[in-house]
N, C-alpha and C positions, 0 to 999 in steps of 0.2 A: 418309338415315336420320335426320339431326338434324331435318329438317322434320317428319317423322312424330312424332318425340318431342315437339316443340314443340306440334303440334296436339293430341296426346294430353293433354299437361299442361293446355292451355287448356280442353279439354273437361271434365277432372276438376275443375278449379278452378271452372268455371261451374256444375257440378252442386252443388258444395259451397256456393257463394254462394246459389243459389236455395233450397237446403234450409235454410241459415242464416237467411235473411230470413223464410222461412215460419215457422220456429220462433220467431224474435224477435217477429214480428207477433202470433202466438198468445199469447206470454207477456205482452206489454204490454197486451193487451185485458182490462180489468178490469170486472166488473159494478159498476154504481152501488150505493152504500150508502144505504139510507133512513135519515133522521134524524128523530127525534121531539123536539118541544119538551117540556121537563119544567117544570111550574109548581109552585112551592113556595108553599104558603099561609102568609100572615103571621099571627102570633097576633093575636087580637082585642085592640085597644087598650083601655085603661081609659077608661070614659066620663068626660067632663068635666062638671063641675058648672055649672049655669046661673046660680049665684048668686055665683060668685067670678071674679076676673080673673087668678088665679095658682094653678096646681096645688099641692096639698099633698102630692102623691106623684109621683115621677118614674117613667117607664116602666121596666119590667124590661128590662135589656140584651138585645138580640136576638143569638142565636148564629147566625153565618153558616154555611151549608152549603158546597157545593162552591164557590160564589161568594157575594157578599153576599146576604142573604135577598132573594129576588126575588118580589114579589107578582105576581099575574096581570096581564098587560099588556092595556091597552085595545086591542082589535082594530083599531079605526079608525085608531090612530096607530102601528101596527106598521111602522116604517120602517127600523129599525136593529137587527139581531139581536144586536149587541154591547152594547146598552144594557140596563140592568136593567129588568125588567118591573115592573108595578104591579098590586096586587090590585084587582079590580073589586068593591068593597064597597058602593059607593053611586053610583047613576047621577046625572048632572047634574040638579040641581033646576030648577024653572021660574022660580027667583028671577031668574037672569040667564042670558043666552046666552053660552056659552063664546066668548071672543074669538077672532077669526080668527088663524091662524098667521102670524107675521111671519117673514121669512126673511133677516134681516140676517146677513151673514157677516163676522166680524171676525177677522183673524189677530192673535193676541196678540203684543205686543212684550215681550221680556224685558229687564229692567234688568240691569245688570252690576256692581252694587256690593256688595249684601249677600247673605246666604245664600239659595239656592234649594233645591229638593227634591233629595234623594238617593233612589235607589230603596229602598223599604222592604224589610227583610229578615225582619220578624216579623209574624205575623198578629195580629189582635185576640184578646184572651184569651177562653177559654171562659167561658160564662155559664150553664152548666147548673145550677149552684147559684144559686138566686135570692137576690141580695144585698138588704140593707136599702137602699132607694133614696129615703129621705125627705130632701129638701134643706131648707136653711133657707128660711123663708117670710117675705116682707115684706108689709105690709098694702097692698092695692090702693088706687090713687088713685080718687077719685070720678070717674065717667065724665061727660064733657061731652056735651051733646046733639049728635046727628048733624046735619051740615049739610044744609039743604034746597036750597041754591043751589050752583052750580058754583064750586069754589074751586081756585086754583092752589097746588099743594103742592110742597115741596122736601125732600129728604133729603141731607145732606152726610155723607161717609164717608171714612175713611182705612184703611190697612192697612200692616203691616210698617214702622212708623216707625223702629224700632230705635234708640231713644234720641236722635233728632234734635230735641233741644229748642231748639237755637240755629239761627238763620238762617245759611246759607252762600250768598254771592252767586252767583246763577245756577244753584244746585244744590239748595238746601234752603230751603223756605218758612219753617220755624221755627214754634214754637208761639205766639209773640206775634203774628205776622201771621195765623196760623190763627184766633186769637180774633177779630181784626178782620174777617176774611172772614166768619166765622160771624155776627157782628153785622150785617154788610152784607146777607148773603143771607137771614137770618132764617128758617132751615129749621124744619120740624116736628121733625126728629130730627137729632142729631149722633152718629154711630156709628163704631166701630172694629172691625176684623176680626182683631186679635191681633198679637203680636210687637211690642209698643210699648216695653217697658222696657229690654231688653238691646240692646247694639250699640256705640255710641260710649262711650269711657272716661268721659266726664263723667256719663253716665247710669249706667254700671256701677259707678262709684265709690260711689254711694248705693244700689246694688241696685235701681235704678228709682224710688226715692222722689222724686227731682226731677221725673221725667217724670210720675209719678202726680199730684203737686201741679199741674203744668202742665195736665194733662188736666182736673183739677177746675176750674181757672180758665177753661179754654175752655168748659166746660159740656157734657160728653158725656152721653148718655142711657144708653148701654150699650156693652159691648165683648165680644168673644169671647176665649177662652183660646187663645193660640198655643203652639206647642211651646217657644219661647224664654221663655215665662213661667216655665218650670221651671229656667232656667239658674242661678238662685241658690238652688235647693233647694225642697223641698216646703213647708217652713214659710214661706218668703218668698212663694211662690205663693199660699198661703192668706192671707198678710198683706195682699195686694192688696185682698182683700174689705173689709178695715178701712180701708185708705188711700184708697180711691176713694169718691167721693160718688155713684157710680152702680153698677149691677150688672155683674159680670164673669161671663160665662155659658159653660157647656159641658154639653151633654146626654149626652155619651158618655165623660166622665172620672170614674173611680171611685177612691177611696182606701180600701183595706181593705174593699171590697164596698159602700161607700156613695158616693152622688154627692158629688163634692168641691166642686162649684159649683152654683148655681141653673141649671137647664136653660133657663129662659126667663123673660121678664118681659112684661107687657102695659102699654103706655104709651098713654094717651089724649091726643091733641093735636088741638085744633080739631074735636072731635067724631068723630075717626077712632080706632078701636082698632087699634093696631099690636101684633101678636103677634111678639115678637122672640125668636129662638131662637139659641143659640150651639152650635157644634160644632167639635171639635178633631181634627187629623189623627192617626190611629193611628201615623204615622211617628215620633211623639214617642218611642215606645218604643226606637227605635234612633238617633234624632238627638240625644238628650239624655244627659248623663252618667248612668250607672246609679244612682249614689249620690243623684242629685237627683230620682229618680222611684221610690224604694223604696215598694212597696205600691200604686203607681198603675197602673191598667189603662185601656185605651181600647177601647171596643166599636165595632162597625161604625157608621159615621156616618150613612149614608142611612136605615136602619131607625130609628135613634134619633131623627132629625129627623121622620120620618113619624109615629112614635108620639106625639110631643109635639104636632105639628100636629093630629092627630086629636083629642087631648084638649082643646085650646083653640079648636077650630074655631068653636064656638058663640059665643065671646066676641070673635072676631077679624074685623076687616074686611080688613086687609092683613097678610100674613105677611112678615116681614123675617128672613132667615136670615143670621146672621153666621158665615160659613163659612171657617174657617182650614184649608182643604183644598188649594187651588191647582189649577192646570190643567196642571202639568208632565207631559209624556207619559211620563216615567220612573216616575211614581207609578202604583200600581195603579188601574185604571179605577174600581173601586168606592169608592175613597178620594178621588176628585177632585171639585172643585167643579162642573165642567161636567157630569159625570155626575149629580151631585145635582140640578142645575137641570133637566136633560133628564128625569130620572126624575119629578120633581115636576110637570113640565109634562104628563106623561102619566097622572098619578094622578087618576082620575075623581072621587075623593072631594073634590078641591080645585078642580074646574073653576070653581066660582062664587067662588073667592078669587083675588085678585091676589097674586103671590109675587115678592119681590125678594130675590135671592141676592147678598149683598155678600161677595166672596171675598177671600182672602189666601193667603199662604204661598209661592206660586211667584214672587212679585215680577213678575207679568205685567201689562202695560198693555192693558186692553180699552177702547179710547178712547171708543167710543160704545155700549158694552155689547153684549150679545147677547140678542135676544128670541126666545123660543119659546113660542107660544100666550100663556098668561097669566103667563109667567115671564121675568124679566129677570136676567141675570148680568152683574156689573160687578166690576172690580178696578182699582186705581190705580197699581200698580207697587211702589215701595219708597222708603224714606228721605225721605218727605214731599216728594218732588219734584212731586207732584200732589195735589189734593183732588178727590174724586169728588163729582159732583152728579147726583141722580136727580130728575126733575121729571115731574109729571103733573097732570091735572085730575081732580077727584073730586066726584061728586054721587050721592047715594042709593045708595051701595054700588058704584058703577061707576067704573072708571078709564078715562080717555081720554088720548091724546097722551103716552103713556109714553115717556120717552127718558132716556138717560144721556150725560154729558159729563164733561170734566175741566177743572179750573182748575189750570193748570200754574205753575211757578215764575216764568216770564216774565210771566204775567198779573198776578202780585202785586208786580211791580217797584216800583210806585208806591203800594203799600198801606203805611199807617203802622202799625207794630207797636203793640199795646196797651201803653200805658206802664206800667201796674201789673205786668202779667206780665213785661214786658221787664226791669224792675228786679229782679224775683226771679231771673230767669235770669242776669242779669249778676253777681249776688252768688254764685250757684252756680258760675259760670264762674271767678270770681276765686279762690274757695276751692279749686277743683280744680286750677287752673294752678299755684298755690303748691305743690301736692303733687307735681306731675309735670314741673316745669320744668327738671330736671337735664339737661344736655346729654350725650348719649352719644357722638355722632360730630360733631365740629366740621367745618363746611363739607364735608359728605358729597359725594364725587365719583362715587358709583356709583348708578345707577338700579336699585333692587331691584323686580322685577316681582311684584306680588301681586294683580293684578286677578282677579276671580272667574272669568271665562271662561278664564284661563290656568292658575291654580293647581288648577283642577278638571279639567283636560283633559290637561296634560302638565307635564313638569319645568320649573321656573323657577329663576333664580338666587336668589331669595328663599327658596323652599322648600329649595333645596340648603343655603343658609347656616343656616337654622333647624335642619335635620337634622344638619349638621356641628357646630353648637353643642351639640346634645344628646349626640352621640357624644363630643365633647371633654370635656364635663362628666363623663361616665361613667367616664373613665379614672381619676379619683380620687374621684368622688362616690359610687360604689357599691362594694360588696364585691368586684365582679369587673368588669374593663373590658368594655365592650360590643364585640361583633363588628361591629355596625352599628346605625344608628338610622333610624327612620321617623317621619313625622308626616303627619296627614291634611290634604288641601287645604282641606277645609271649615273648618278652624280658622284659616286665614290670611285676614284680612279687609280688608287694604289694602296698597298699595304704599308704598315708602319713596323719596321723591323726592331727586334729587341737587341740588347747588348750594345747600344750606341746612343749618343745624344740625339734627341729629336728636336729639330729646329722649326722655325716658322716656315722655312722653305719646304720642309717635309709635309707640313700640314697643308700648304697650298698645293702641293703635288697631289695629295689625297682629294682635296676639294678645289679644283682649278677653275671653276666657272665664275667665281666672284659673286655667288648668290648671297642674298640677304635673308635673314630669318623673318618669317611672317606668321601672323596668327589670324585664323578665320573661324567662323562659327559654322558648324556642320550638323545637320539633323541626323538622328540615329539611322534612319533609312538610307541616307546617303553615305554614312560611314560603312554600312554593309555593302552597298554598291561599290564603294571605293576599294574595299578588300577583295570583292569578287573580281574587279579589274586587275588588282595587284596579282592575284593568283590564277589568272586566265591563260597563262602560257601553255602551249602544247606540252604533253608529257614526253620526256626523252629518257630512255633507259631507267625508268622508274622514278624520275624526279622531274620537277618543273624545268622547262627549257629556259635558257638565259633570256631575261627580259628586263630592260632598264627600268620599266615601270614597277618592278617588284619593290614593295615598301618594307623598310626596316622600322621598327617601332620601339617606343620607350617602355620602361619597366611598368608603367601604369596601365597597360592594355595587353590583352592576350587574345590570340586568334587561333581557333581550331578549324581545320579544313580536311577535306577528303580528296586526295589526289585522283581517286578513281572516278569521281563524278565529272560531268561535263562542265566546261567553262561557264561561269555564271551561276553555277549551282554547287560550288565547292565549299563555301563557308558553312560550317556546322554551328559555331557559336562564337560570339565575341564577348569578352568580359572586360569591364573597365573598373579600375580601382576606385573605391569610395575613399577619398582622402580623409574623411572624418573617422570612419570605422576601421579603415585599413583592411577592408574585405573587398574581394572582387565581386562585382555584381553583373548580371547579364545586361548587355546593351539595351537601352530603352529606345525603341524605334521612334518614339514621339518626342524624345528629349533633344534639345539643342546642345551640342558639346563644343567646348573651346579646344581647337586643335592647332598646335604649332607645327610648322613645316617650313620648307624653303619657298622662296617667292616663285620659283619655277612650277612646283607642284600646286601651290596655292592658286596660281593663275590658270590651272587646268592643263598644264603641260603633261606629256606622256599619255594623253588621251583621258585625263581625269576631268571630263566635262561635267561631272556632278559637283565639282568644286567651283571655286571662283567667287565672285561677289566682293563685297567690301572686306578689306583686311588692314590690320595694323602692321607696320613695318618696323623691324628692329635693326640690329647691327649686321655686319658681314658674317656669314656663316663660319668662315675660317677663323675669325677672331673669337667668336662665341665658343667654338670647339677648342681653340688654343687655351682660352681662359679656364675652361672646364678641366682640361688635362692637367693644368697647374695645381688645381685645388682638390680634385676628386680622389677617392680611394680607388686606384686602378686595379687592385687585386681582384675586385669583383668581376673583372673582364678576363681573368686568367683561365679561360675555359673555351672549349669549342662545342659545347653541348647546346642543344636546342631547348629553349624554355619559354619563348614568347610567340613564335609562329609555328604551330605544332601540327604536323600531318598526323593526327591521332584523335582518338575519341575524347570528347570533353570529360572531365572528371565526374564520377558518379558519387553523389553525396548521400544517397540512401538506396536501400534495396527496393525491389519492385513491390514487395509486400507492404513496406512502409509507404510507398507511393499510393497503393490502393487505399490505405487508411488516411490519405491526405496529410501525411506528415511532411512538413516542409523541410528542405535541406538547410544546413547551417548558414549558407551564404545567401539564402533567399532566392536562389535560382530554381528553375523547374528541373526536377530530377531527370536524368537521362536514362533511357532503357539500357539494360545490360546488353553487352555486345554478343553477337552470335559468333562464337569462336570457330565455327566451321567455315566461315567466309574465307576465301583465299586471301592470303596475306598480300599487302601492298608493299612493293619495294620501297625502302626508305632512303633518305639522303645518306650517302656513305659517311661513316665515322661521325655522324651527328645524331645523337639520341636525345629524347626528352630528359631534362634534368629535374630531379625532385628538389623542392624547396618548401619553405613554410607557406608559400602562396600557390604552389603548383602541385597538383595531384597527378601521379603517373597514370597514363592511359591503362585501361583495364584489359587491353587486348593481350593475347598470348605472346605476340611479337611486339617488342617495344616500338613506339612511334608508328604503329599501324592501326588503321581504323577498320575493324570488322563491323559491317552494318547488318542488323537483323533483317532477314528477308521478310517481305510482306507475308503475313500469315493469313491464309484463306480460311473460310468457315469449314471447308471440308478437311483441311489439315488440322484445324483445332479439334474437329470431331474425331479424326483419326487418333490424335494424341490421347483424347479421353477414352477412346475404345481400347487403345493399348494399355492405358493405365488400369482400366477396369479388368482387362484380361489378366494382367499381372496379379491384380488383387484376387481374381477368381481362381487363379492357379494354386492358391493356398490349399493345404490339406483340409479335409472335411472337419476334423476336430478343431481347426483354427478359425473356421468360417461359421459365423452365426447365421441363423435364418434372417434376422433383421438386416444384416449386412448384405446378404444375397438379394433380398427384396429391394433394398435401396439401389444396388448396382443395376438390377434389372430395370427398375424405374428410370434410372438415368439413361440407360441404353435405349429404352423405348422412346424417351424424349428426343434423343439424338437421331434415332432412326426416323422419327416423324419429321424432324427438321430437315434431314437429308432428302427424304422423299419429297417434301414440299419444294425444296430448292431444285431437285431434279426435274420435277414436273414443270417448274417455271423456266428452267434453262434449256432442257433438251428439246421440247417442242419448238422453242424459239429457234434454236440452231438447226433443227430439222427443216422447219419452214424456210429458214434462210438458205439452206443448201438446195432445197427444191427451187426457190426463186432464183438462186445463182445459176443453176443448171439451165433455167429457161431464158434468163436475160443476160447471162455472162457478166453480171454486175460485179464490181470490185469493191463496193462500199456497203457496209452494214446499215440496216435501218437504225435510226436513233433510239427507238424504243428498245431494240435488242441490246444495244450497247449499254443502256442504263441498267439492265437487269443481269448482265453477265458478270462473271467473277472479276475481281480487280486485276488489272493488267500488271503482271509482275515480270514481263519480258518473255514469257513462254505460255503455251496454251494450258489451261488448268483443267480441261474436261477429263482427262484420264484419272484425276484424283477422285471423282465421284464414284466410278465403279469400284475403285479400290476401297473407298470408304464403305460402300454397300457390302462388299465381300467381308471386310473386317467386322462390320456391324452384325451381319448375319452369323458369322462364326462366333462372335462374342455372345450373341443372344442364345444360340444353340448350346454353347459350352457352359454358360452360366446357368441356363435352365437345367442342364444335366447335374451341375453342382448343387442346385437348389433341391432337386429330387433326392440327391444323396444326403444333403444336410437334413432334409426332413426325415 
């Protein structure tokens, strides 16, 4: 009898499997969707005058649509659907033949010292209302006659010098040596792509005035406006126009509806007319303190550059774009320098012009440049570790042998600094050192880690110490003690080395922005949004990508997150220390917390638009940190282990059985489910593991600092587990199995079988009907009623589980029935 029962179960199971797979195949067959390219026409640019070398009116800012304004693309060059297209307004003239496309591929190397890009959070402002765009105009220089013989030409360039006026052995060339190199190379142009003045304390001390003087001595011809040119406020940014002996340019920066800087200049050297255009990253809107850019807006960079190029095309032999945009992948594509270069290379209006894009902002080293058709893209890195050099031959409007290279700090080891400039710099250094020579930590014994790639990716002991100093200040410095403190990694600019005295100047180097300490009130729901934003960077090699918005936190708060989850869904749990009980408690979404931070973050900088509002202001952050270092027990920071911002499972305070009996964990938090140790491990931050303490429980994963998440358990899977358990029980020998036990097991299996049969009757007809409807209508969308009754979506189709469950159920029933007969 039991053989017949087994055969019958097998037959039923096989029929269900065939039917399931047929329905599944019909459901997953989707018709292809046709896509159409949409071309957006660019507004006609203002015609350029043939009698002047500088425009008297800037272009009207271009309002981007779904993406930056995309002119119609040249069909012959349509090789990358992700790149902005270009309007075909003018076919190539017969003047010159478009140069052949060169395919140099250069992987950029990123420096790790000064600020890089953070992902932008705000779009360029609307420009529907036409602003007054008349910039200040300088008289054009008299043009030199065009050369009739081939001449070898050079351009030297820098970017992101960040106040490096002084030489540092093996690291920084310094401005005095830069002047000597310029004299030796004798270039046509000396250019900079922005972020020159802010950075080291010696430059910050004079708000960039010493750097401006040094650049005048070197003899620059033009520079672009970088985002850090606003670090000392709008008035100081405008003052650079007076302090510099050369133009500072931006074609997309507006103040109260008017262009804030000249958009371009035309410089004639050795008979060549260079049309030099500046452009500034729109990320400035979120990377700069809001008070420093009041009334300032930034329009889409690529259309702004194209409009200016079209205006001055008739007077230009070679275009040079000073692009403070960068090539960081985290930046929006339409705001990047490489996208700008590729777009211009495909713009047919400029096929007969050579275009050189000298980029900055991302601190990337493009060692030999990147050439695409008639366009060269180059960048030198940061901190004056390199000088860029572009060389080419020029004759009768045609360039040949175009190439880019770098003069690095080692190449200048034997260069003699210019004595006049060196004397000026030495005087500036002596004056600064007298102001910041106070010793804060004699013979420091702790290495405080503040390197860029650390503070922007994960917790460090320096970030912890800064956040702790802010919370300590708040206990008496504000009207209400803070519940916790946070500070952004982008505001930490250097490490503090051990085995030496730490001075006030060293502290200012770490915190160079002159921020003040602030306190705001934040609702629990916004605290969670804040940390989701902090942890939203793309994953790179198993860890978060470098992001200046990454928050370091004080010891009174802990954050657990899952690096495997999508941005905006990574935070698992946030715990805040109860100062009375000294126990960590789960964040209350409805409670309002007192949070201390710096004024930049408190104002919504770095894209923290969930913050803002009224705030209390305290002292300068560098002074708060200096005072803390004098008094605190620094031995607590003699570690590189992760204990506050943990890529790992929250601590489990009770077992699942205890949870079922409603036993509460000791801390009052909701118990966390036990992790599924079969989930693939997540790569962790190298050399940084969770640290156990009296307040922190080690993650329960098999790999430390790894979050294995339990997969969603379907009803069928639960049933299968019970079947397996019953089968194991039924496999006991007859003398060990009582009749009561067998009857109980059979009853359980019959209940499970009934449940599975009911679910199958609900699900399978629905999917079968859906498959038939799909075959008739080629529909790609399920009926809502079907969706409600199907199994939970766990990322894969669950239908094959049902026939497996039926097979196992049938086998279990047959096998246990046989055992019951034997037991009887």
